[in-house]
RODOZA-989499 format. One record per residue (C-alpha): x, y, z; residue in one letter. Coordinates in steps of 0.1 Angstrom, whole numbers, padded with zeros to 4 digits, always signed. Example, Ala and Ser with C-alpha at 12.3 -4.5 7.8 and 13.67 -1.06 7.14 Angstrom:
// RODOZA-989499
+0123-0045+0078A/+0137-0011+0071S/
//
This chain:
// RODOZA-989499
-0001+0000+0001M/+0014+0032-0009G/+0019+0059+0018K/-0003+0089+0013K/+0018+0123+0014V/+0006+0156+0026K/+0010+0184+0000K/+0025+0217+0011E/+0009+0250+0003S/+0022+0273-0023E/+0037+0307-0013P/+0017+0337-0027P/+0030+0356-0060S/+0054+0384-0053K/+0036+0407-0079D/+0002+0407-0062V/-0005+0436-0037F/-0028+0427-0007D/-0061+0446-0009P/-0059+0477+0012L/-0090+0493+0026P/-0084+0532+0025I/-0106+0558+0042E/-0100+0593+0037S/-0115+0624+0050K/-0098+0649+0028K/-0114+0658-0007A/-0081+0664-0024A/-0071+0628-0015T/-0103+0613-0031V/-0097+0638-0061V/-0063+0622-0066L/-0079+0589-0067M/-0099+0600-0099L/-0065+0593-0117N/-0063+0558-0105S/-0062+0529-0131P/-0083+0506-0108E/-0120+0505-0114E/-0130+0497-0080E/-0112+0527-0068V/-0126+0551-0094L/-0160+0538-0084V/-0156+0546-0049K/-0141+0580-0054A/-0168+0590-0079C/-0194+0581-0054E/-0176+0601-0025A/-0174+0632-0048I/-0212+0629-0058H/-0222+0627-0021K/-0197+0656-0013F/-0210+0678-0040A/-0247+0672-0031E/-0240+0691+0001K/-0239+0725-0014G/-0223+0748-0038D/-0194+0757-0017E/-0183+0722-0018N/-0187+0721-0057R/-0165+0751-0059S/-0140+0735-0037S/-0141+0703-0058L/-0134+0724-0088L/-0104+0741-0072G/-0089+0708-0065L/-0092+0698-0102G/-0119+0673-0102A/-0138+0683-0132V/-0113+0674-0158E/-0108+0638-0148P/-0146+0634-0141L/-0152+0648-0178S/-0130+0618-0191H/-0145+0592-0167L/-0178+0597-0181I/-0166+0579-0212S/-0151+0551-0192H/-0156+0515-0204E/-0169+0504-0173D/-0206+0509-0168K/-0203+0515-0131L/-0175+0540-0134V/-0194+0559-0159R/-0226+0558-0140R/-0209+0571-0107N/-0189+0598-0128A/-0220+0611-0144F/-0238+0613-0110M/-0208+0634-0097A/-0205+0655-0128L/-0243+0661-0129G/-0245+0675-0095V/-0214+0695-0101M/-0228+0711-0131A/-0250+0733-0112A/-0220+0755-0104N/-0216+0784-0129S/-0178+0780-0127D/-0181+0743-0133V/-0202+0750-0165K/-0178+0774-0179R/-0150+0749-0174L/-0172+0721-0190L/-0179+0742-0220K/-0142+0749-0223K/-0134+0711-0222L/-0158+0704-0249D/-0177+0679-0227A/-0211+0684-0243I/-0204+0660-0272P/-0196+0631-0248S/-0225+0639-0227I/-0249+0635-0256I/-0233+0603-0266G/-0245+0586-0235K/-0281+0594-0242L/-0286+0563-0264S/-0313+0538-0253P/-0288+0512-0243E/-0274+0533-0215E/-0282+0529-0179D/-0312+0550-0166V/-0291+0567-0140V/-0265+0577-0168V/-0295+0592-0187H/-0307+0610-0155E/-0276+0627-0146F/-0265+0633-0182A/-0298+0652-0191T/-0292+0669-0156L/-0259+0681-0170C/-0273+0693-0201L/-0302+0710-0182A/-0275+0732-0165S/-0256+0739-0194L/-0286+0746-0218S/-0290+0780-0200V/-0260+0794-0217D/-0264+0806-0253F/-0232+0791-0267S/-0240+0757-0251C/-0275+0758-0267K/-0261+0761-0300V/-0235+0734-0293Q/-0263+0710-0283I/-0282+0717-0314S/-0251+0713-0335D/-0244+0680-0319Q/-0280+0668-0326E/-0288+0667-0290G/-0324+0674-0295L/-0335+0643-0310E/-0323+0618-0281P/-0336+0643-0255L/-0372+0642-0273I/-0371+0604-0271Q/-0362+0604-0234L/-0393+0624-0228L/-0410+0588-0228S/-0385+0575-0205S/-0401+0556-0174P/-0380+0574-0150D/-0396+0608-0138P/-0362+0625-0132D/-0351+0618-0168V/-0383+0631-0180K/-0379+0663-0158K/-0343+0669-0170N/-0351+0663-0207S/-0381+0686-0208V/-0361+0714-0189E/-0332+0711-0214T/-0358+0712-0243I/-0375+0743-0229C/-0341+0762-0227N/-0333+0752-0262L/-0365+0763-0278V/-0358+0800-0266Q/-0339+0799-0300D/-0361+0798-0331L/-0343+0770-0351P/-0349+0747-0321S/-0387+0754-0322R/-0388+0743-0356V/-0367+0712-0349A/-0390+0701-0320V/-0419+0699-0347R/-0398+0683-0372E/-0386+0656-0347L/-0422+0650-0336N/-0418+0664-0303G/-0451+0678-0298V/-0469+0644-0290P/-0446+0636-0261P/-0448+0671-0247L/-0487+0668-0246L/-0484+0634-0230E/-0464+0650-0203L/-0494+0669-0192L/-0508+0636-0176R/-0478+0632-0155S/-0483+0630-0117E/-0456+0654-0112F/-0465+0691-0113P/-0428+0701-0122V/-0430+0681-0152I/-0464+0694-0164Q/-0452+0728-0158Q/-0422+0725-0178L/-0441+0709-0205S/-0465+0737-0207L/-0438+0763-0206R/-0422+0746-0237T/-0455+0745-0255L/-0460+0781-0248V/-0429+0788-0266I/-0430+0762-0296V/-0468+0773-0303T/-0456+0807-0315T/-0447+0789-0346D/-0475+0786-0370T/-0466+0752-0384D/-0464+0739-0349T/-0497+0750-0341R/-0510+0732-0369A/-0493+0699-0356T/-0506+0707-0322F/-0542+0707-0338R/-0535+0674-0356E/-0522+0657-0323E/-0555+0666-0306Q/-0536+0692-0285G/-0569+0710-0277F/-0586+0681-0262D/-0556+0676-0240R/-0553+0712-0231L/-0592+0716-0224L/-0588+0683-0203E/-0561+0699-0183F/-0580+0734-0179L/-0612+0714-0166C/-0592+0696-0139N/-0593+0720-0108K/-0565+0701-0093E/-0541+0717-0118F/-0555+0753-0113S/-0520+0765-0102D/-0509+0756-0137L/-0538+0770-0156H/-0520+0802-0163V/-0493+0785-0185E/-0522+0764-0201A/-0542+0795-0209L/-0510+0810-0225Q/-0507+0779-0248V/-0544+0784-0258L/-0539+0820-0265S/-0512+0812-0290N/-0531+0787-0308C/-0562+0808-0310L/-0545+0832-0334E/-0553+0807-0361D/-0587+0808-0377R/-0587+0772-0378D/-0580+0767-0341S/-0606+0792-0331L/-0631+0773-0350Q/-0621+0738-0336L/-0621+0752-0301I/-0655+0765-0306H/-0667+0733-0318E/-0653+0714-0289T/-0666+0739-0263G/-0634+0753-0255G/-0646+0788-0262L/-0672+0785-0235Q/-0646+0772-0211R/-0624+0802-0217L/-0652+0826-0211L/-0658+0806-0178Q/-0623+0815-0167F/-0632+0853-0174I/-0664+0853-0156T/-0658+0830-0127T/-0640+0845-0097P/-0606+0829-0095T/-0568+0834-0092L/-0558+0869-0108L/-0532+0854-0131D/-0558+0829-0144I/-0583+0855-0153Q/-0555+0879-0168T/-0543+0851-0192N/-0577+0843-0202A/-0584+0879-0212V/-0551+0878-0230K/-0565+0848-0249A/-0594+0865-0258I/-0573+0897-0270Y/-0553+0873-0294R/-0587+0857-0306V/-0600+0893-0314A/-0572+0901-0338Q/-0593+0886-0366S/-0626+0902-0379S/-0644+0869-0380E/-0632+0860-0346N/-0645+0892-0333R/-0680+0885-0348K/-0680+0852-0332L/-0670+0865-0297L/-0696+0894-0301H/-0724+0867-0306E/-0708+0852-0271Q/-0717+0888-0255D/-0679+0892-0245I/-0685+0928-0243E/-0706+0922-0211R/-0680+0900-0195S/-0651+0926-0202L/-0670+0956-0188V/-0675+0934-0155E/-0637+0930-0153L/-0629+0966-0156L/-0642+0971-0120S/-0619+0944-0105L/-0588+0950-0087E/-0554+0944-0102G/-0534+0962-0128D/-0524+0933-0148S/-0561+0922-0152L/-0573+0958-0159R/-0544+0964-0185T/-0553+0931-0204A/-0590+0939-0203T/-0586+0973-0217C/-0564+0958-0244Q/-0592+0933-0253A/-0617+0962-0254V/-0595+0979-0277A/-0593+0948-0300A/-0630+0942-0299M/-0639+0977-0306S/-0627+0972-0342L/-0659+0954-0345H/-0686+0980-0351L/-0713+0963-0331A/-0690+0960-0302S/-0684+0998-0301K/-0723+1002-0296D/-0724+0974-0270A/-0695+0989-0249F/-0713+1023-0249R/-0746+1007-0240D/-0731+0989-0212L/-0716+1020-0198D/-0681+1004-0205G/-0668+1038-0216I/-0673+1055-0184R/-0655+1025-0167A/-0626+1029-0190V/-0624+1066-0185V/-0621+1061-0147Q/-0590+1040-0153L/-0573+1071-0169L/-0567+1080-0131G/-0550+1049-0122S/-0514+1049-0105E/-0502+1022-0128G/-0487+1034-0161G/-0496+1004-0182E/-0531+1007-0169V/-0534+1042-0183R/-0519+1035-0215E/-0542+1005-0221A/-0573+1026-0210A/-0563+1054-0235A/-0557+1029-0261Q/-0592+1014-0256A/-0608+1049-0259L/-0588+1055-0290S/-0603+1024-0307S/-0638+1032-0291L/-0640+1066-0305T/-0623+1061-0338S/-0652+1068-0367S/-0677+1069-0337N/-0690+1102-0327Q/-0715+1088-0302L/-0686+1071-0284N/-0666+1104-0284A/-0696+1123-0268Y/-0698+1093-0242A/-0663+1100-0233V/-0671+1138-0229Y/-0701+1130-0208E/-0678+1109-0185A/-0656+1138-0181E/-0627+1119-0200G/-0617+1150-0220D/-0600+1166-0189E/-0582+1133-0178G/-0570+1128-0214L/-0555+1163-0214V/-0539+1156-0181Q/-0523+1124-0197Q/-0505+1144-0224L/-0482+1152-0197H/-0476+1114-0190D/-0441+1100-0190V/-0451+1069-0208I/-0450+1077-0247P/-0477+1054-0255G/-0500+1067-0230A/-0495+1101-0244V/-0500+1090-0280A/-0531+1072-0274H/-0546+1101-0254A/-0537+1124-0284A/-0554+1101-0308A/-0586+1099-0285V/-0585+1139-0285L/-0584+1140-0321T/-0614+1118-0326N/-0633+1140-0302M/-0623+1173-0317A/-0645+1167-0347E/-0674+1179-0327Q/-0674+1217-0318E/-0689+1213-0283V/-0663+1186-0274L/-0634+1207-0290R/-0641+1237-0270C/-0643+1217-0238S/-0609+1202-0245I/-0594+1236-0253L/-0607+1250-0220S/-0587+1223-0202H/-0554+1237-0216G/-0551+1210-0244A/-0528+1235-0266M/-0503+1240-0236A/-0504+1203-0227A/-0494+1194-0264L/-0461+1213-0263L/-0441+1185-0246E/-0455+1158-0269P/-0444+1179-0299L/-0408+1178-0285K/-0408+1139-0279S/-0383+1117-0293A/-0410+1089-0300D/-0422+1093-0335T/-0455+1078-0329H/-0461+1102-0301T/-0451+1129-0326L/-0476+1118-0352V/-0505+1116-0329R/-0495+1151-0314A/-0495+1168-0345T/-0529+1151-0356Q/-0545+1164-0323A/-0529+1198-0329L/-0545+1200-0365A/-0579+1188-0352A/-0579+1214-0322L/-0566+1241-0344A/-0594+1243-0369C/-0610+1274-0354D/-0596+1308-0343A/-0597+1300-0306E/-0575+1270-0308G/-0550+1288-0330R/-0550+1316-0305A/-0543+1292-0277D/-0515+1277-0297L/-0499+1309-0304R/-0503+1321-0267N/-0488+1288-0255A/-0458+1289-0277G/-0467+1258-0297G/-0458+1271-0331L/-0421+1270-0323V/-0419+1232-0320P/-0446+1227-0347L/-0423+1245-0371V/-0391+1227-0360Q/-0410+1194-0369L/-0407+1203-0406L/-0370+1194-0402Q/-0379+1158-0391S/-0364+1131-0409N/-0393+1107-0403H/-0417+1108-0433K/-0450+1105-0412E/-0439+1131-0388V/-0429+1157-0415R/-0462+1149-0433R/-0484+1155-0403N/-0466+1186-0392A/-0473+1201-0429C/-0510+1194-0424W/-0511+1210-0390A/-0493+1239-0404I/-0517+1241-0432S/-0545+1242-0407V/-0529+1268-0386C/-0522+1290-0416A/-0561+1298-0419N/-0557+1331-0402D/-0531+1360-0408E/-0517+1363-0373P/-0507+1327-0371T/-0495+1325-0407A/-0475+1357-0399V/-0459+1342-0367E/-0450+1309-0386M/-0433+1328-0413C/-0412+1347-0388K/-0402+1312-0373L/-0389+1300-0408G/-0419+1278-0417A/-0421+1294-0452L/-0383+1286-0459D/-0386+1251-0446L/-0416+1244-0468L/-0400+1258-0498Q/-0369+1236-0493E/-0392+1206-0486I/-0413+1212-0519N/-0379+1215-0539S/-0369+1180-0530S/-0384+1152-0548A/-0383+1127-0521N/-0394+1148-0492R/-0422+1168-0510R/-0457+1156-0504N/-0493+1169-0509K/-0495+1182-0474F/-0465+1203-0479S/-0476+1218-0511E/-0510+1226-0494I/-0492+1241-0463A/-0472+1263-0483L/-0499+1276-0504Q/-0522+1282-0474R/-0495+1300-0458L/-0491+1323-0486L/-0530+1327-0490D/-0531+1339-0454S/-0503+1364-0459N/-0512+1381-0494L/-0484+1406-0491S/-0459+1379-0487L/-0474+1360-0515K/-0472+1387-0537Y/-0436+1394-0530S/-0426+1359-0535L/-0448+1346-0563T/-0455+1380-0581N/-0490+1371-0585T/-0523+1376-0569L/-0552+1357-0584A/-0589+1370-0584P/-0597+1349-0555T/-0568+1366-0533D/-0588+1394-0517I/-0566+1421-0503T/-0578+1438-0471M/-0566+1466-0447D/-0529+1460-0438G/-0519+1448-0472F/-0487+1462-0484Y/-0463+1459-0514D/-0425+1453-0503P/-0413+1448-0538G/-0402+1415-0555K/-0383+1393-0530A/-0349+1382-0538R/-0339+1345-0535S/-0331+1340-0499G/-0342+1374-0487Q/-0367+1375-0458R/-0397+1396-0464V/-0401+1420-0434L/-0434+1429-0416T/-0450+1464-0419L/-0441+1470-0382E/-0404+1459-0389D/-0403+1482-0420L/-0417+1511-0399S/-0388+1509-0376K/-0363+1515-0404Q/-0349+1549-0411P/-0359+1568-0441V/-0338+1554-0471N/-0331+1556-0509Q/-0348+1521-0514R/-0380+1515-0531R/-0408+1528-0510P/-0434+1502-0495V/-0469+1509-0507I/-0496+1502-0480A/-0534+1499-0478I/-0555+1510-0449N/-0590+1524-0452A/-0601+1516-0417K/-0604+1548-0394P/-0585+1551-0365L/-0617+1554-0342D/-0627+1522-0356T/-0595+1505-0347V/-0593+1519-0312S/-0630+1509-0307V/-0623+1473-0317D/-0591+1470-0298Q/-0609+1485-0266S/-0635+1455-0271D/-0607+1430-0273E/-0592+1445-0241R/-0624+1444-0224Q/-0629+1406-0230Q/-0593+1399-0224D/-0586+1415-0191S/-0603+1433-0164P/-0573+1454-0156T/-0572+1466-0192E/-0609+1475-0190T/-0602+1497-0161R/-0573+1514-0177T/-0595+1522-0208A/-0620+1537-0184S/-0594+1560-0170V/-0582+1572-0203L/-0615+1578-0216S/-0625+1599-0185S/-0600+1626-0196K/-0621+1637-0224G/-0654+1639-0203T/-0639+1661-0175T/-0657+1693-0170R/-0643+1726-0159T/-0655+1737-0123P/-0679+1766-0123S/-0669+1798-0104K/-0698+1794-0080G/-0684+1763-0067K/-0670+1761-0031S/-0634+1762-0024K/-0635+1727-0008G/-0652+1711-0039R/-0626+1728-0060K/-0597+1712-0041E/-0616+1676-0043D/-0618+1679-0080E/-0581+1691-0081K/-0570+1660-0062L/-0591+1637-0083R/-0577+1653-0115D/-0543+1647-0099E/-0551+1609-0092D/-0563+1604-0127E/-0533+1620-0143S/-0511+1597-0120K/-0530+1567-0129A/-0527+1577-0166Q/-0488+1581-0162Q/-0486+1546-0147E/-0506+1530-0174V/-0485+1548-0200A/-0454+1531-0185T/-0467+1497-0182V/-0485+1494-0215T/-0466+1501-0244E/-0490+1515-0274K/-0488+1490-0302P/-0478+1501-0338W/-0507+1507-0362M/-0506+1515-0398L/-0519+1551-0404P/-0553+1555-0417Y/-0555+1564-0455D/-0585+1589-0457A/-0578+1594-0494A/-0580+1559-0503F/-0613+1557-0482H/-0627+1583-0503A/-0616+1565-0534L/-0632+1533-0521V/-0665+1555-0516T/-0663+1569-0551E/-0657+1536-0568A/-0687+1521-0551T/-0709+1549-0563K/-0697+1554-0598T/-0685+1517-0608I/-0710+1493-0593L/-0741+1508-0609P/-0726+1499-0643L/-0742+1465-0656H/-0717+1453-0681A/-0684+1440-0669E/-0664+1454-0696S/-0678+1489-0686E/-0668+1483-0650Q/-0634+1472-0658Y/-0629+1503-0682S/-0646+1528-0658A/-0623+1517-0629L/-0593+1520-0650A/-0600+1556-0659R/-0606+1564-0622L/-0573+1549-0612V/-0556+1567-0641S/-0572+1600-0630E/-0560+1596-0595V/-0525+1586-0604M/-0516+1614-0627G/-0537+1608-0659G/-0527+1593-0692A/-0492+1591-0703V/-0479+1587-0738E/-0453+1559-0745V/-0427+1584-0758D/-0434+1608-0729R/-0430+1583-0699Q/-0395+1600-0691H/-0411+1633-0685D/-0436+1617-0660F/-0415+1623-0627L/-0433+1599-0605W/-0400+1590-0586E/-0397+1627-0575L/-0432+1626-0562H/-0425+1594-0542L/-0394+1608-0529S/-0411+1640-0517E/-0439+1621-0501L/-0413+1598-0482R/-0395+1628-0467Y/-0428+1646-0460E/-0440+1614-0441L/-0405+1606-0427Q/-0412+1570-0435S/-0405+1544-0461N/-0441+1533-0460I/-0464+1554-0483I/-0502+1550-0483P/-0515+1543-0516I/-0541+1570-0515G/-0516+1598-0510Q/-0499+1589-0544I/-0506+1614-0570R/-0482+1604-0597K/-0479+1566-0603G/-0465+1544-0629T/-0473+1508-0638Y/-0471+1490-0603Y/-0487+1518-0583H/-0518+1519-0608R/-0520+1481-0612A/-0519+1477-0574L/-0546+1506-0568L/-0568+1490-0594Y/-0564+1455-0577K/-0572+1467-0542V/-0602+1489-0554L/-0616+1461-0574A/-0615+1438-0542D/-0633+1464-0523R/-0663+1468-0547I/-0664+1432-0559G/-0649+1433-0592V/-0626+1403-0601S/-0592+1408-0614C/-0557+1395-0608S/-0525+1413-0602L/-0493+1401-0621V/-0458+1415-0617R/-0435+1411-0647G/-0397+1425-0651E/-0386+1461-0651Y/-0413+1476-0627N/-0441+1464-0652R/-0471+1451-0632V/-0507+1447-0649W/-0541+1435-0642N/-0559+1407-0658E/-0595+1403-0661V/-0619+1378-0679L/-0645+1387-0703L/-0669+1365-0723S/-0660+1358-0761A/-0693+1370-0773G/-0722+1352-0788T/-0721+1313-0784P/-0718+1293-0818H/-0742+1267-0805Y/-0774+1273-0786P/-0768+1262-0748G/-0730+1265-0748C/-0716+1290-0727Q/-0686+1309-0743P/-0652+1304-0728Q/-0641+1337-0711P/-0608+1350-0725R/-0582+1371-0705A/-0576+1408-0712H/-0551+1431-0698L/-0563+1465-0683V/-0544+1497-0698D/-0541+1520-0669L/-0515+1543-0684I/-0515+1550-0723H/-0550+1546-0731Q/-0568+1543-0698P/-0597+1519-0701G/-0587+1499-0729R/-0588+1462-0726L/-0562+1442-0744L/-0567+1407-0752R/-0539+1385-0737A/-0510+1372-0757N/-0517+1400-0785T/-0489+1421-0799P/-0506+1451-0781Q/-0509+1432-0748A/-0472+1421-0752I/-0461+1457-0757Q/-0478+1469-0728Y/-0462+1443-0705Q/-0426+1451-0718T/-0423+1487-0732I/
//
């Protein structure tokens, strides 16, 4: 039998290191372990870093300083699944730190992170990889990189993950990405709408909220809204809105609904499914302020279409909106006013709001402390009163005109612009216009006319034009100094502003004082410059220039050398001579202040007696100022003071003496305070000529007889007929020089001229003809040649019922006075040139 031998144990290998359990309380040591080649060490190191990073942002910053980020960014691509998972857990938590995000972007970690979103990866990897992307996608450049690396597609696929954390992180990343337009389109193209809708049924509110926020953004795209309809998005949305458990998320849901309702097809669909009724319930049922506000915003979106407005009107939406105007909350009031403005584009809704007393409710909001509310209220009134005079009067009855004038001082440009628009609409009615002016509207428009906001400037100039259509408004504008900023707007580079400024000036130029003042401010030069430019000229600039000249015929004649038969001269008209290019035409008052010179004298017209002028001015002073009335009575009392009789007592004489001294002192004080305005001297001789012409010319029946008789009268006054070859003996220049030095003025009244040549006689003919109602024009040619043109019928008509065309004739005033020369004939041309 063989003996059994006991086998001895083999000694351990020299190359194998016995397992060494390591416990470390230093983060720096654990970070060093991230560089270990052993997988077990890496797993434990990543796990320890994950737990340490979860404790707070300060720990994450500490790990960043120790250099943990770079090795972790490599370990997420490790071949061992457990190492990858723990590395992602650590990196996902650390990515919440802003400095860590910047470093990950620098290390170009995003491609590696996106690469681990494939379906075969562990759910934990998905969770923390998407957590990383959710943190990084806040940065714009990271968004671009995620999109470029096609990270959106795997993120959309992960919306269907069974893990709620993966869903939450994925939808949060998508929500950040769709802030940019290309990603919104990509979500639709990658079929991302269905899974987003499915998330509305999630049991986790944060997931529902992120899904709604994403849908709010993507449904701003038209094609995405179409996809939303096709995927029964409205059904899901209405199901969500009908669930009271989700009331805290109804705000976002209503925002999605508001976006989708911009489309006509969407509105029709939601109306058929009862969604519109549900939307109206949110408006009328007391609930959270934000929910009601967003419901009204949805109505505002719906009301952008005329067909939608009709549909909403059938649902009696006006009643609901009027009720909301009385509720508290600036955001709700603002949204409601905007909805009223949108619905007021429907004619029937304008009347409905008035019948429901909604206009008064909106007017009350003009006094709100919130600027947005004031702006929206003015916007609503602007829409309500547009082309609706009944609504404009309703604003007046609610005393809204005063509040609107006050709002012209608002610091919010939109509030000012809308207020000006309402005033423009109201000013079409004279009663309303007078009320608006009584509240100082013209003075209130000064600041808006200087605004840097073009919309405000357009509305302000429109309001000014509407309010300046009568003399009272123009006087207020002049007194407030509003002509200065108005004229300056002619230099605006904005086409619409310049166009409206021209229109306002054309309205203001309807009376002479305003036209003269605007000419002093350079309006005439600016309008001529505008009309000379093909790009800047417009119909309103041409009208403004013409009206400015029509209101100042002296200026018109000087600049254009022509007065038409419709240009009727009045007292105060003067002929300053032909204006040279770039030369400013001075007013009569300015010319009166110049010393006597050798220049061409200025011929002036004034047949108004001084006593009439003084009475008119006295009446004006009595209307304007009580102080001036008292002054006038003091001055007038001087002429009615009696001389005391000898039989009066000494005491009475002393009393009257004291009274006379007091009146004298009062007169001296008034004289020092009030400076007597310059007035054109009364021309009694011209007045007599007007009287004579009225008696001798008007009784004549034939027009040709009137023209000729008036010509002979003018010639007789101005020195009689002068033969062509004897004109050099007719010393009219000497006569005018004598008059100038006799009057010590460069201004000569036309009635005092006894020797006049072409331009004196033609001017006298024109002004006399205007006084007695005889039609003629005044035309200035070259070399002091001025003539009058009249129209005469051509004679018997060739065909029964046909009126002969009148022909122009020149009136001979100097060679053969009374002769009528047919225009463009040799005789007429000779009269104009020789």
